[in-house]
C-alpha positions, -999 to +999 in steps of 0.1 A: -531+612+069-514+584+051-499+558+076-463+555+077-459+520+063-478+530+030-455+559+026-426+538+028-442+512+005-448+540-021-411+547-022-401+513-020-425+505-052-407+536-072-370+527-063-379+491-074-394+504-107-362+525-111-341+495-106-361+475-132-353+500-158-320+503-148-315+465-152-336+461-182-312+490-199-282+468-188-298+436-205-302+455-237-268+467-234-258+429-233-278+419-259-260+445-282-227+439-269-235+399-279-249+409-309-218+432-320-194+401-307-207+379-331-198+402-361-164+416-347-131+397-353-102+396-329-123+403-297-113+371-280-075+380-284-081+414-268-098+398-239-073+371-233-046+403-234-067+423-211-071+393-185-033+388-192-034+351-201-027+331-228-060+307-233-081+326-260-118+324-251-142+312-283-167+330-295-192+307-282-176+307-246-183+346-246-219+341-262-226+316-234-211+340-210-235+370-222-264+343-221-257+336-184-255+372-179-287+379-197-305+349-176-295+363-145-304+401-148-339+388-161-341+367-130-334+399-111-358+418-129-383+392-123-376+392-086-377+429-084-413+428-104-427+406-078-416+425-051-428+456-063-463+437-068-460+429-031-451+466-021-481+481-040-506+460-022-491+473+009-492+509-004-529+503-012-535+492+019-542+454+012-512+437+024-529+405+028-538+399-009-538+364-018-515+367-047-487+382-022-475+346-006-472+333-043-452+362-051-431+358-022-426+318-028-418+331-065-390+353-051-376+328-030-374+302-057-356+326-080-332+335-054-325+298-049-322+292-083-297+322-091-277+309-063-276+272-078-271+290-111-241+310-102-225+281-083-227+261-115-215+293-140-185+297-118-173+263-116-181+264-155-158+294-162-119+283-168-097+296-140-079+317-168-110+341-170-117+347-137-088+371-126-066+363-096-079+360-061-113+351-073-126+317-059-160+303-049-174+307-014-208+292-009-229+321+004-250+311+034-267+347+035-284+342+004-297+307+016-307+325+047-325+351+028-344+322+006-357+310+040-368+341+053-387+351+020-406+314+025-411+320+060-425+356+051-450+339+022-465+316+051-470+346+074-487+366+042-508+333+036-519+330+069-526+369+071-549+363+041-565+330+054-574+352+086-586+382+065-611+360+045-623+343+073-629+378+092-648+388+063-671+356+063-681+362+098-693+399+093 
């Protein structure tokens, strides 16, 4: 009979794969939207009208927004991919694989870069395009998640070291 942790890891790896596919479709839609935007006229005015503002964004500002969204979604896919690799090693009964600590450190780095990027992106967006009541809040929970993932990376690194040491003493 399969241990419970392995079956949960198998379910998690499937969920992560589905999420990666959905986000990949989202990235494709954003790319198509960006391409369509470059060939469509009058979109800026319609957007300004929809946001109830007199400031009309330029196409270059909108394309920059599309690029930022693609970058953030790409970072999310990369994090999900790395997390899926870790869950697959757990599912296969090899949780202290030597590659897991690196994958977890990369996830932590991507989480931190995502927080930094979203902060700068928020500050770069003109007030007129943010919507009413939207303001920046420092997200301490995400920074705490970065710390937790880094600690987990060290736990996995130590586990891999101990396993390698145990294999040598056989």
